[in-house]
C-alpha positions as a LaTeX table, in Angstrom:
\begin{tabular}{lrrr}
\hline
Residue & $x$ (\AA) & $y$ (\AA) & $z$ (\AA) \\
\hline
Met1 & 95.34 & 102.26 & 78.58 \\
Pro2 & 91.97 & 100.54 & 79.39 \\
His3 & 89.70 & 100.20 & 76.43 \\
Ser4 & 87.29 & 103.14 & 76.57 \\
Phe5 & 84.91 & 104.89 & 74.18 \\
Lys6 & 84.52 & 108.61 & 73.57 \\
Ser7 & 81.01 & 109.79 & 73.14 \\
Lys8 & 79.79 & 108.48 & 69.83 \\
Ser9 & 76.10 & 108.37 & 70.73 \\
Ser10 & 75.44 & 112.06 & 71.12 \\
Asn11 & 73.07 & 112.02 & 68.04 \\
Thr12 & 71.35 & 108.73 & 69.15 \\
Ser13 & 67.57 & 108.89 & 69.72 \\
Phe14 & 65.21 & 106.62 & 71.34 \\
Ser15 & 63.36 & 104.19 & 69.04 \\
Arg16 & 60.34 & 102.02 & 69.79 \\
Pro17 & 61.35 & 98.47 & 70.54 \\
Ser18 & 60.08 & 95.98 & 67.92 \\
Asn19 & 58.28 & 93.70 & 70.39 \\
Ala20 & 56.86 & 96.37 & 72.72 \\
Thr21 & 53.05 & 96.72 & 72.55 \\
Thr22 & 52.11 & 99.11 & 75.25 \\
Thr23 & 55.36 & 101.03 & 75.69 \\
Ser24 & 56.76 & 103.65 & 73.36 \\
Phe25 & 60.01 & 105.62 & 73.64 \\
Ser26 & 60.04 & 109.31 & 72.74 \\
Thr27 & 62.72 & 111.20 & 70.87 \\
Pro28 & 64.95 & 112.94 & 73.44 \\
Thr29 & 64.99 & 116.62 & 73.68 \\
Asp30 & 66.75 & 119.05 & 76.13 \\
Ser31 & 63.81 & 118.50 & 78.46 \\
Tyr32 & 63.61 & 114.83 & 79.53 \\
Ser33 & 60.29 & 113.34 & 78.41 \\
Ala34 & 58.83 & 110.04 & 77.60 \\
Thr35 & 55.47 & 108.42 & 77.02 \\
Phe36 & 54.46 & 105.64 & 79.42 \\
Pro37 & 51.71 & 103.00 & 79.19 \\
Tyr38 & 49.70 & 104.78 & 81.86 \\
Ser39 & 49.90 & 108.48 & 81.18 \\
Asn40 & 48.14 & 109.50 & 84.30 \\
His41 & 50.97 & 108.07 & 86.41 \\
Val42 & 53.74 & 110.04 & 84.65 \\
Gln43 & 55.67 & 112.42 & 86.91 \\
Glu44 & 58.34 & 114.95 & 86.05 \\
Pro45 & 61.60 & 113.05 & 86.61 \\
Pro46 & 64.21 & 114.27 & 89.09 \\
Lys47 & 67.21 & 116.37 & 88.10 \\
Phe48 & 69.47 & 113.32 & 87.85 \\
Lys49 & 68.50 & 109.59 & 88.35 \\
Val50 & 70.56 & 106.38 & 88.30 \\
Leu51 & 69.07 & 103.08 & 87.25 \\
Ile52 & 70.89 & 100.24 & 88.99 \\
Val53 & 70.24 & 96.66 & 87.60 \\
Gly54 & 71.02 & 94.00 & 90.15 \\
Ala55 & 70.58 & 93.74 & 93.86 \\
Gly56 & 73.77 & 91.96 & 94.68 \\
Ile57 & 76.47 & 93.42 & 96.87 \\
Gly58 & 77.78 & 95.90 & 94.17 \\
Gly59 & 74.37 & 97.14 & 93.23 \\
Leu60 & 73.22 & 97.55 & 96.86 \\
Met61 & 76.47 & 99.25 & 97.87 \\
Leu62 & 76.11 & 101.67 & 94.95 \\
Gly63 & 72.56 & 102.34 & 95.91 \\
Tyr64 & 73.44 & 103.08 & 99.54 \\
Cys65 & 76.33 & 105.37 & 98.58 \\
Leu66 & 73.96 & 107.30 & 96.25 \\
Glu67 & 71.44 & 107.49 & 99.10 \\
Arg68 & 74.10 & 109.05 & 101.24 \\
Cys69 & 75.08 & 111.75 & 98.73 \\
Gly70 & 71.35 & 112.54 & 97.79 \\
Ile71 & 71.40 & 111.27 & 94.10 \\
Glu72 & 68.05 & 109.70 & 93.05 \\
Tyr73 & 68.18 & 106.04 & 92.10 \\
Val74 & 66.24 & 102.86 & 91.72 \\
Ile75 & 67.35 & 99.20 & 91.88 \\
Leu76 & 65.82 & 96.78 & 89.42 \\
Glu77 & 66.17 & 93.12 & 90.43 \\
Lys78 & 65.00 & 90.26 & 88.30 \\
Met79 & 64.19 & 87.88 & 91.20 \\
Gly80 & 61.23 & 88.32 & 93.46 \\
Tyr81 & 63.35 & 88.36 & 96.62 \\
Leu82 & 66.94 & 88.60 & 97.67 \\
Gln83 & 68.75 & 85.62 & 96.27 \\
Val84 & 72.37 & 85.43 & 96.96 \\
Pro85 & 74.43 & 82.37 & 97.92 \\
Lys86 & 74.37 & 81.35 & 101.54 \\
Ser87 & 78.03 & 81.91 & 101.84 \\
Thr88 & 80.68 & 84.39 & 103.12 \\
Ile89 & 82.56 & 87.27 & 101.59 \\
Gln90 & 85.95 & 88.64 & 102.68 \\
Leu91 & 86.22 & 92.31 & 103.70 \\
Thr92 & 89.68 & 93.91 & 104.30 \\
Ala93 & 90.99 & 97.33 & 105.23 \\
Asn94 & 90.47 & 98.24 & 101.58 \\
Thr95 & 86.73 & 98.52 & 102.17 \\
Leu96 & 86.32 & 98.53 & 105.93 \\
Leu97 & 87.51 & 102.11 & 106.18 \\
Ala98 & 84.66 & 103.34 & 104.00 \\
Ile99 & 82.22 & 100.94 & 105.70 \\
Glu100 & 83.20 & 102.54 & 109.00 \\
Gln101 & 82.90 & 106.05 & 107.51 \\
Met102 & 79.33 & 105.15 & 106.39 \\
Gly103 & 78.48 & 104.09 & 109.96 \\
Leu104 & 78.07 & 100.42 & 108.99 \\
Leu105 & 80.94 & 98.84 & 110.82 \\
Pro106 & 79.18 & 97.99 & 114.14 \\
Glu107 & 76.51 & 96.11 & 112.29 \\
Val108 & 79.01 & 94.32 & 110.00 \\
Met109 & 81.07 & 93.22 & 113.04 \\
Arg110 & 78.02 & 91.35 & 114.39 \\
Ile111 & 77.84 & 89.13 & 111.30 \\
Ala112 & 81.65 & 88.77 & 110.88 \\
Lys113 & 84.60 & 87.05 & 112.31 \\
Pro114 & 88.20 & 88.28 & 112.09 \\
Val115 & 90.72 & 85.91 & 110.39 \\
Ser116 & 93.88 & 84.83 & 112.39 \\
Cys117 & 95.61 & 82.93 & 109.61 \\
Val118 & 95.31 & 80.87 & 106.45 \\
Thr119 & 96.55 & 77.28 & 106.92 \\
Leu120 & 97.43 & 74.93 & 104.06 \\
Arg121 & 96.92 & 71.17 & 104.80 \\
Lys122 & 97.33 & 67.88 & 103.05 \\
His123 & 94.35 & 65.47 & 102.59 \\
Asn124 & 95.36 & 63.89 & 105.92 \\
Met125 & 95.24 & 67.31 & 107.68 \\
Ala126 & 99.04 & 67.58 & 108.02 \\
Val127 & 99.97 & 71.22 & 107.96 \\
Val128 & 102.05 & 72.45 & 105.04 \\
Gly129 & 102.39 & 75.94 & 106.06 \\
Lys130 & 100.50 & 79.10 & 107.53 \\
Leu131 & 100.05 & 82.63 & 106.46 \\
Asp132 & 99.41 & 84.81 & 109.50 \\
Thr133 & 96.99 & 87.67 & 109.08 \\
Leu134 & 96.86 & 89.14 & 112.63 \\
Tyr135 & 99.31 & 91.82 & 111.70 \\
Cys136 & 96.63 & 93.49 & 109.45 \\
Lys137 & 95.04 & 95.18 & 112.38 \\
Glu138 & 98.06 & 97.26 & 113.23 \\
Arg139 & 99.48 & 97.60 & 109.79 \\
Tyr140 & 96.22 & 98.56 & 107.93 \\
Gly141 & 93.84 & 99.42 & 110.71 \\
Tyr142 & 91.49 & 96.45 & 110.47 \\
His143 & 91.48 & 92.61 & 110.80 \\
Ser144 & 90.60 & 90.86 & 107.58 \\
Leu145 & 86.92 & 89.71 & 108.14 \\
Val146 & 84.88 & 86.78 & 106.99 \\
Val147 & 81.33 & 88.13 & 106.68 \\
Lys148 & 78.07 & 86.33 & 105.99 \\
Arg149 & 76.94 & 87.46 & 102.53 \\
Thr150 & 73.14 & 87.40 & 102.92 \\
Glu151 & 73.16 & 89.29 & 106.14 \\
Phe152 & 75.53 & 91.96 & 104.72 \\
Cys153 & 73.06 & 92.61 & 101.91 \\
Asp154 & 70.26 & 92.77 & 104.43 \\
Ile155 & 72.10 & 95.63 & 106.34 \\
Leu156 & 72.38 & 97.57 & 103.12 \\
Ile157 & 68.68 & 97.17 & 102.28 \\
Lys158 & 67.54 & 98.16 & 105.76 \\
Arg159 & 69.70 & 101.31 & 105.56 \\
Met160 & 68.59 & 102.44 & 102.18 \\
Gly161 & 64.88 & 101.21 & 102.59 \\
Ser162 & 63.37 & 98.25 & 100.72 \\
His163 & 61.17 & 100.63 & 98.62 \\
Arg164 & 64.44 & 101.53 & 96.75 \\
Ile165 & 64.32 & 98.03 & 95.17 \\
Gln166 & 61.82 & 97.00 & 92.51 \\
Trp167 & 61.61 & 93.17 & 92.47 \\
Asn168 & 60.64 & 91.00 & 89.47 \\
Arg169 & 62.17 & 93.53 & 86.99 \\
Lys170 & 64.05 & 91.35 & 84.55 \\
Val171 & 65.71 & 93.64 & 82.02 \\
Leu172 & 64.97 & 92.87 & 78.32 \\
Glu173 & 66.25 & 96.08 & 76.64 \\
Val174 & 68.12 & 99.26 & 77.34 \\
Val175 & 67.83 & 102.19 & 75.04 \\
Asn176 & 70.43 & 105.03 & 75.17 \\
Gly177 & 69.73 & 108.52 & 74.02 \\
Asn178 & 71.50 & 111.84 & 74.38 \\
Ala179 & 68.85 & 112.90 & 76.77 \\
Gly180 & 68.55 & 109.86 & 78.91 \\
Val181 & 68.23 & 106.06 & 79.08 \\
Gln182 & 65.17 & 103.90 & 79.23 \\
Cys183 & 64.97 & 100.17 & 80.52 \\
Arg184 & 62.22 & 97.92 & 79.46 \\
Cys185 & 61.51 & 94.89 & 81.70 \\
Ala186 & 59.80 & 91.61 & 81.00 \\
Asn187 & 56.43 & 92.67 & 82.43 \\
Asn188 & 56.39 & 95.73 & 80.10 \\
His189 & 57.46 & 98.02 & 82.92 \\
Val190 & 59.62 & 100.90 & 81.75 \\
Glu191 & 61.92 & 102.75 & 83.89 \\
Gln192 & 63.77 & 105.84 & 82.82 \\
Gly193 & 66.79 & 107.80 & 84.11 \\
Asp194 & 69.93 & 109.60 & 83.18 \\
Ile195 & 72.37 & 106.60 & 83.33 \\
Ile196 & 72.10 & 102.90 & 83.78 \\
Val197 & 74.57 & 100.80 & 85.81 \\
Gly198 & 74.94 & 97.05 & 85.14 \\
Ala199 & 75.57 & 95.43 & 88.60 \\
Asp200 & 73.85 & 92.16 & 87.55 \\
Gly201 & 76.68 & 89.78 & 87.80 \\
Ala202 & 78.88 & 87.56 & 85.51 \\
His203 & 76.12 & 86.88 & 82.99 \\
Ser204 & 74.95 & 90.54 & 83.05 \\
Ala205 & 71.80 & 91.29 & 80.87 \\
Val206 & 72.95 & 94.93 & 80.74 \\
Arg207 & 76.38 & 94.02 & 79.39 \\
Gln208 & 74.89 & 91.65 & 76.89 \\
Asn209 & 72.46 & 94.33 & 75.60 \\
Leu210 & 75.38 & 96.85 & 75.47 \\
Tyr211 & 77.80 & 94.44 & 73.74 \\
Arg212 & 75.28 & 93.45 & 71.07 \\
Ser213 & 74.90 & 97.08 & 70.08 \\
Leu214 & 78.63 & 97.73 & 70.08 \\
His215 & 79.33 & 94.49 & 68.09 \\
Gly216 & 76.94 & 95.66 & 65.40 \\
Lys217 & 78.89 & 98.88 & 65.11 \\
Asn218 & 82.23 & 97.09 & 65.22 \\
Phe219 & 83.11 & 98.87 & 68.43 \\
Leu220 & 83.71 & 95.83 & 70.57 \\
Pro221 & 87.19 & 94.23 & 71.05 \\
Lys222 & 87.43 & 90.60 & 70.05 \\
Ser223 & 88.29 & 89.40 & 73.60 \\
Asp224 & 84.96 & 90.97 & 74.85 \\
Thr225 & 82.96 & 88.68 & 72.47 \\
Glu226 & 84.54 & 85.52 & 74.07 \\
Asp227 & 83.01 & 83.49 & 76.73 \\
Leu228 & 83.89 & 83.58 & 80.36 \\
Lys229 & 86.92 & 81.28 & 81.13 \\
Phe230 & 85.42 & 78.18 & 82.78 \\
Thr231 & 87.97 & 76.47 & 84.95 \\
Gln232 & 86.05 & 73.95 & 87.15 \\
Asn233 & 83.02 & 73.31 & 89.11 \\
Ala234 & 82.56 & 74.11 & 92.74 \\
Val235 & 79.90 & 73.37 & 95.49 \\
Met236 & 79.60 & 75.40 & 98.65 \\
Gly237 & 77.39 & 75.48 & 101.78 \\
Met238 & 76.91 & 76.95 & 105.21 \\
Thr239 & 75.78 & 74.85 & 108.16 \\
Asn240 & 73.26 & 75.56 & 110.71 \\
Pro241 & 74.50 & 76.77 & 114.16 \\
Leu242 & 76.71 & 73.94 & 115.51 \\
Asp243 & 76.96 & 72.40 & 118.97 \\
Leu244 & 80.15 & 73.99 & 120.62 \\
Asp245 & 80.73 & 70.86 & 122.64 \\
Val246 & 81.23 & 68.93 & 119.32 \\
Tyr247 & 82.88 & 71.78 & 117.43 \\
Pro248 & 84.60 & 74.06 & 120.18 \\
Ala249 & 86.82 & 75.78 & 117.64 \\
Val250 & 83.81 & 77.21 & 116.02 \\
Gly251 & 83.08 & 79.43 & 118.99 \\
Ala252 & 86.50 & 81.07 & 119.07 \\
Arg253 & 86.71 & 84.77 & 118.46 \\
Phe254 & 89.05 & 84.35 & 115.46 \\
Thr255 & 88.46 & 82.04 & 112.53 \\
Glu256 & 91.19 & 80.03 & 110.92 \\
Cys257 & 90.78 & 79.61 & 107.17 \\
His258 & 91.88 & 76.12 & 106.15 \\
Ile259 & 92.74 & 75.11 & 102.63 \\
Ile260 & 92.95 & 71.25 & 102.14 \\
Ile261 & 94.63 & 69.86 & 98.98 \\
Gly262 & 93.49 & 66.34 & 97.95 \\
Lys263 & 95.80 & 63.62 & 96.71 \\
Glu264 & 94.29 & 60.42 & 95.22 \\
Ser265 & 90.93 & 62.21 & 94.58 \\
Pro266 & 91.99 & 65.74 & 93.08 \\
Tyr267 & 90.06 & 68.36 & 94.90 \\
Thr268 & 90.66 & 71.61 & 96.92 \\
Met269 & 88.53 & 72.39 & 100.07 \\
Trp270 & 88.19 & 75.75 & 101.72 \\
Ile271 & 86.62 & 75.67 & 105.12 \\
Asn272 & 86.33 & 78.13 & 108.05 \\
Ser273 & 84.06 & 79.06 & 110.97 \\
Thr274 & 81.79 & 81.98 & 110.72 \\
Ala275 & 79.73 & 84.23 & 113.04 \\
Gly276 & 76.78 & 82.52 & 114.54 \\
Asn277 & 78.78 & 79.26 & 115.27 \\
Arg278 & 78.42 & 78.04 & 111.72 \\
Ile279 & 80.97 & 76.55 & 109.30 \\
Asn280 & 81.23 & 77.66 & 105.68 \\
Trp281 & 82.73 & 75.10 & 103.26 \\
Cys282 & 83.52 & 74.96 & 99.53 \\
Val283 & 84.98 & 72.19 & 97.51 \\
Thr284 & 86.40 & 72.57 & 93.87 \\
Gly285 & 88.18 & 70.33 & 91.38 \\
Pro286 & 87.92 & 67.32 & 89.00 \\
Leu287 & 86.48 & 65.31 & 91.92 \\
Leu288 & 83.12 & 67.04 & 91.12 \\
Thr289 & 83.12 & 65.78 & 87.50 \\
Pro290 & 84.08 & 62.23 & 87.55 \\
Asp291 & 82.79 & 61.47 & 84.14 \\
Lys292 & 84.66 & 63.66 & 81.76 \\
Thr293 & 82.22 & 62.92 & 78.91 \\
Thr294 & 79.37 & 64.30 & 80.99 \\
Gln295 & 79.16 & 68.18 & 80.93 \\
Asn296 & 75.60 & 68.58 & 82.21 \\
Phe297 & 76.80 & 69.54 & 85.62 \\
Lys298 & 78.22 & 72.69 & 84.14 \\
Val299 & 75.03 & 73.80 & 82.45 \\
Ser300 & 72.19 & 72.12 & 84.31 \\
Glu301 & 69.94 & 73.42 & 86.97 \\
Phe302 & 71.27 & 72.45 & 90.41 \\
Gly303 & 68.19 & 70.85 & 91.79 \\
Pro304 & 67.78 & 68.56 & 94.77 \\
Glu305 & 68.88 & 65.38 & 92.85 \\
Ala306 & 72.08 & 67.09 & 91.69 \\
Val307 & 72.78 & 68.43 & 95.20 \\
Glu308 & 72.58 & 64.82 & 96.64 \\
Ala309 & 74.79 & 63.30 & 93.84 \\
Val310 & 77.55 & 65.87 & 94.32 \\
Cys311 & 77.45 & 65.60 & 98.09 \\
Asp312 & 77.90 & 61.88 & 97.70 \\
Leu313 & 81.22 & 62.54 & 95.93 \\
Ile314 & 82.64 & 64.71 & 98.72 \\
His315 & 80.89 & 63.02 & 101.71 \\
Asp316 & 84.01 & 61.14 & 103.03 \\
Leu317 & 86.60 & 63.94 & 102.76 \\
Lys318 & 88.37 & 64.71 & 106.11 \\
Ile319 & 87.95 & 68.17 & 107.69 \\
Pro320 & 90.24 & 69.91 & 110.31 \\
Phe321 & 87.30 & 70.17 & 112.83 \\
Gly322 & 87.29 & 66.36 & 113.24 \\
Gly323 & 85.11 & 63.87 & 111.33 \\
Thr324 & 84.24 & 64.27 & 107.67 \\
Leu325 & 82.66 & 66.74 & 105.37 \\
Gly326 & 79.53 & 64.46 & 105.34 \\
Asp327 & 78.99 & 65.34 & 109.07 \\
Leu328 & 78.77 & 69.08 & 107.96 \\
Ile329 & 76.64 & 68.36 & 105.00 \\
Ala330 & 74.18 & 66.64 & 107.25 \\
Lys331 & 73.96 & 69.93 & 109.27 \\
Thr332 & 73.69 & 72.15 & 106.16 \\
Pro333 & 70.19 & 72.92 & 104.80 \\
Lys334 & 69.70 & 71.87 & 101.28 \\
Asp335 & 68.82 & 75.47 & 100.22 \\
Cys336 & 72.20 & 76.62 & 101.65 \\
Ile337 & 74.19 & 74.25 & 99.27 \\
Thr338 & 74.98 & 76.13 & 96.03 \\
Lys339 & 76.51 & 75.12 & 92.72 \\
Val340 & 79.17 & 77.58 & 91.55 \\
Leu341 & 80.92 & 77.80 & 88.17 \\
Val342 & 84.52 & 78.84 & 88.76 \\
Glu343 & 84.89 & 81.42 & 85.94 \\
Glu344 & 87.31 & 84.26 & 85.38 \\
Lys345 & 87.39 & 87.18 & 82.96 \\
His346 & 88.34 & 90.81 & 82.81 \\
Tyr347 & 86.54 & 92.84 & 80.17 \\
Lys348 & 87.95 & 95.84 & 78.26 \\
Thr349 & 84.73 & 97.65 & 77.60 \\
Trp350 & 83.18 & 99.17 & 80.75 \\
His351 & 80.87 & 101.81 & 79.31 \\
Tyr352 & 79.33 & 103.42 & 76.34 \\
Gly353 & 76.83 & 106.18 & 76.02 \\
Arg354 & 74.90 & 106.33 & 79.27 \\
Thr355 & 75.54 & 102.64 & 80.29 \\
Val356 & 78.35 & 101.59 & 82.69 \\
Leu357 & 79.19 & 98.37 & 84.33 \\
Ile358 & 80.53 & 97.44 & 87.83 \\
Gly359 & 81.35 & 94.37 & 89.80 \\
Glu360 & 81.17 & 90.94 & 88.22 \\
Ala361 & 79.42 & 92.40 & 85.17 \\
Val362 & 82.85 & 93.60 & 84.00 \\
His363 & 85.39 & 91.64 & 86.10 \\
Lys364 & 84.79 & 88.02 & 87.30 \\
Phe365 & 86.93 & 86.44 & 89.94 \\
Ala366 & 87.10 & 82.84 & 91.16 \\
Ser367 & 84.55 & 82.42 & 93.77 \\
Phe368 & 87.00 & 81.43 & 96.44 \\
Ser369 & 89.43 & 84.23 & 95.81 \\
Gly370 & 87.88 & 86.68 & 98.23 \\
Gln371 & 88.01 & 89.51 & 95.67 \\
Gly372 & 84.68 & 89.65 & 93.96 \\
Ala373 & 82.67 & 91.48 & 96.68 \\
Glu374 & 85.41 & 93.80 & 97.73 \\
Gln375 & 86.25 & 94.97 & 94.20 \\
Ala376 & 82.49 & 95.62 & 93.50 \\
Ile377 & 82.35 & 97.82 & 96.58 \\
Met378 & 85.41 & 99.77 & 95.60 \\
Asp379 & 83.80 & 100.07 & 92.03 \\
Ala380 & 80.77 & 101.60 & 93.69 \\
Ile381 & 82.86 & 104.01 & 95.84 \\
Cys382 & 84.84 & 105.30 & 92.90 \\
Leu383 & 81.81 & 105.78 & 90.61 \\
Val384 & 79.73 & 107.60 & 93.30 \\
Asn385 & 82.58 & 110.04 & 94.16 \\
Leu386 & 82.89 & 110.96 & 90.45 \\
Leu387 & 79.17 & 111.37 & 89.91 \\
Asn388 & 78.71 & 113.39 & 93.11 \\
Ala389 & 81.48 & 115.82 & 92.04 \\
Gln390 & 79.82 & 116.46 & 88.82 \\
Lys391 & 77.62 & 119.67 & 88.56 \\
Thr392 & 76.09 & 118.97 & 85.13 \\
Tyr393 & 75.01 & 115.67 & 83.67 \\
Gly394 & 75.00 & 116.07 & 79.84 \\
Leu395 & 76.18 & 113.10 & 77.77 \\
His396 & 79.68 & 114.63 & 77.38 \\
Glu397 & 80.10 & 115.14 & 81.23 \\
Ile398 & 78.76 & 111.57 & 81.86 \\
Thr399 & 81.20 & 110.06 & 79.24 \\
Lys400 & 84.01 & 111.87 & 81.10 \\
Val401 & 82.90 & 110.41 & 84.36 \\
Phe402 & 82.80 & 106.97 & 83.05 \\
Glu403 & 86.11 & 107.36 & 81.31 \\
Ala404 & 87.79 & 108.50 & 84.60 \\
Tyr405 & 86.09 & 105.59 & 86.43 \\
Gln406 & 87.41 & 102.99 & 84.02 \\
Glu407 & 90.93 & 104.54 & 83.89 \\
Glu408 & 91.15 & 104.26 & 87.76 \\
Arg409 & 89.56 & 100.89 & 88.28 \\
Ser410 & 90.40 & 98.76 & 85.27 \\
Pro411 & 94.13 & 98.39 & 85.91 \\
Val412 & 93.44 & 97.49 & 89.54 \\
Thr413 & 90.86 & 94.89 & 88.79 \\
Lys414 & 92.83 & 93.53 & 85.76 \\
Ala415 & 95.77 & 92.82 & 88.19 \\
Ala416 & 93.47 & 91.35 & 90.80 \\
Val417 & 91.95 & 88.97 & 88.19 \\
Gln418 & 95.44 & 87.87 & 87.15 \\
Val419 & 96.60 & 87.21 & 90.75 \\
Ser420 & 93.30 & 85.44 & 91.47 \\
Gly421 & 93.90 & 83.16 & 88.54 \\
Gln422 & 97.47 & 82.40 & 89.61 \\
Val423 & 96.42 & 81.55 & 93.15 \\
Ala424 & 93.60 & 79.33 & 91.87 \\
Asn425 & 95.97 & 77.46 & 89.65 \\
Leu426 & 98.53 & 77.16 & 92.48 \\
Leu427 & 95.92 & 75.67 & 94.89 \\
Asn428 & 94.14 & 73.36 & 92.35 \\
Ser429 & 97.06 & 71.84 & 90.45 \\
Gln430 & 98.55 & 68.51 & 91.35 \\
Gly431 & 101.99 & 67.02 & 91.20 \\
Phe432 & 105.36 & 67.35 & 92.87 \\
Ser433 & 106.11 & 70.81 & 91.25 \\
Ser434 & 102.84 & 72.16 & 92.55 \\
Glu435 & 103.33 & 70.83 & 96.11 \\
Phe436 & 106.79 & 72.32 & 96.15 \\
Lys437 & 105.51 & 75.75 & 95.00 \\
Arg438 & 102.71 & 75.74 & 97.64 \\
Lys439 & 105.10 & 74.87 & 100.47 \\
Val440 & 107.36 & 77.76 & 99.52 \\
Val441 & 104.53 & 80.29 & 99.27 \\
Phe442 & 103.00 & 79.29 & 102.58 \\
Asn443 & 106.37 & 79.40 & 104.41 \\
Leu444 & 107.67 & 82.73 & 103.12 \\
Pro445 & 109.17 & 85.27 & 105.61 \\
Asn446 & 106.61 & 87.63 & 106.96 \\
Trp447 & 108.26 & 90.63 & 105.33 \\
Val448 & 107.94 & 89.16 & 101.91 \\
Arg449 & 104.23 & 88.47 & 102.39 \\
Thr450 & 103.51 & 91.96 & 103.81 \\
Ser451 & 105.27 & 93.78 & 101.09 \\
Ser452 & 103.03 & 92.20 & 98.47 \\
Val453 & 99.90 & 93.09 & 100.44 \\
Asp454 & 101.25 & 96.73 & 101.03 \\
Lys455 & 101.17 & 97.28 & 97.26 \\
Met456 & 97.32 & 96.54 & 97.27 \\
Gln457 & 96.36 & 99.06 & 99.88 \\
Val458 & 94.12 & 101.82 & 98.73 \\
Arg459 & 91.50 & 102.23 & 101.43 \\
Pro460 & 89.19 & 104.66 & 99.64 \\
Met461 & 86.62 & 106.87 & 101.36 \\
Leu462 & 83.57 & 108.71 & 100.11 \\
Asp463 & 84.41 & 112.37 & 99.44 \\
Phe464 & 81.15 & 113.78 & 100.55 \\
Leu465 & 81.14 & 112.25 & 104.03 \\
Pro466 & 83.29 & 113.41 & 106.95 \\
Lys467 & 86.57 & 111.79 & 106.88 \\
Ile468 & 87.58 & 109.43 & 109.60 \\
Glu469 & 91.22 & 108.60 & 110.92 \\
Asp470 & 93.02 & 106.00 & 108.86 \\
Arg471 & 94.51 & 104.00 & 111.81 \\
Gly472 & 96.89 & 101.88 & 109.56 \\
Thr473 & 100.61 & 102.42 & 110.09 \\
Arg474 & 101.26 & 101.65 & 106.45 \\
Ser475 & 100.49 & 104.51 & 104.07 \\
Ile476 & 97.81 & 104.33 & 101.41 \\
Lys477 & 98.93 & 103.96 & 97.80 \\
Ser478 & 96.09 & 105.92 & 96.35 \\
Ala479 & 92.47 & 106.64 & 96.93 \\
Tyr480 & 89.47 & 106.58 & 94.59 \\
Ser481 & 88.14 & 110.06 & 94.62 \\
Ile482 & 87.70 & 112.89 & 92.09 \\
Arg483 & 91.01 & 114.33 & 93.21 \\
Ser484 & 92.77 & 111.21 & 91.76 \\
Phe485 & 91.92 & 112.00 & 88.29 \\
\hline
\end{tabular}
């Protein structure tokens, strides 16, 4: 059973933060009220309001789902603009059914490429094996897609309206009470609502604030106090549009995802074409940390000098499009090269009081696993279905919603994190045994591969929107809706 808390904060009242000078928090009553720095701007709050912290894929999708069901919300983002890696995400039938239901699929298809197969190669480009993915269209209703991350976020922002996002809102403190929640930001701005959702990534400020409080009350499991599991460094980038005379494969309708395993220099490379005649590339492994006594790459800012130094290490690696990775790096803008820490963790504590976590704030996947964005989207669908079905929003009812959300999503994401870790280990390990295992996995009969994917099919939809036909021939295991609980 996932770690979950019953309502232990029903007698909690708001208190004035010790370092606040112009903001005070009122004691909650049955009618929601608070004192703001500028009293003439205070308005009667709506019936129910959600505070979302983080304008990544999870936070934006949650906001758009709330927009569609008519629940009031605001998104608080610490940056002054949309800052997500210039990379791709993977979307499969598990999320594309709901994306089509929301009317987003035509826009998504314009920034996406369907995947034909995943090809495992040696450092010299010799093929070890292939995993076909074309069967997904008939079996599950949709091709697996590679989608440009930034453009996907832009679609969601355009649909919900940019006024829904408050930029430069770095969260410093969250105060829970039995009548509501207040969020204090770095510029002394205070936002109040009925619940707060931490969608602010692997190093979530909302989670850290929540866990500090729970740790002080001895409510936090030991595993939740431990750091994220750091496995290795990674660097990724996306090129400018390429000349199809030089890279003809980039213009094909389908993309082939290549995984290249290094030999003398231990590394793993992921590389594929994307919409707009670009190539997305990612390299991980010990090759990026040649000096084991130097740990600054893990914790340092990834500035221009560090970009150049790391790119020098991977410049001569061969690629399946012809030439070397250096050729692609030369066609990749420096601001499109991103340092990534390959970290993994699944937390046991997903909520307490009026605070709940989604996406990488509560389950962190390896960056190349293709799971992070999709699992965050399914978190959002599940949570919104439950909130929308609720008629009253007292602390007891909200706690029940959060408990149901964690009970449904936690086992799924825990299993996904474990599988992601196993795949990462398989693809990043060296030696004869690892080579043999990879060869076996990438040459399994189709029925073995499809049976494992079948078990992961859920394809949830939003309960409050008109249903659309599920075109997959393979039945759905379950669906995230209020009827499931």
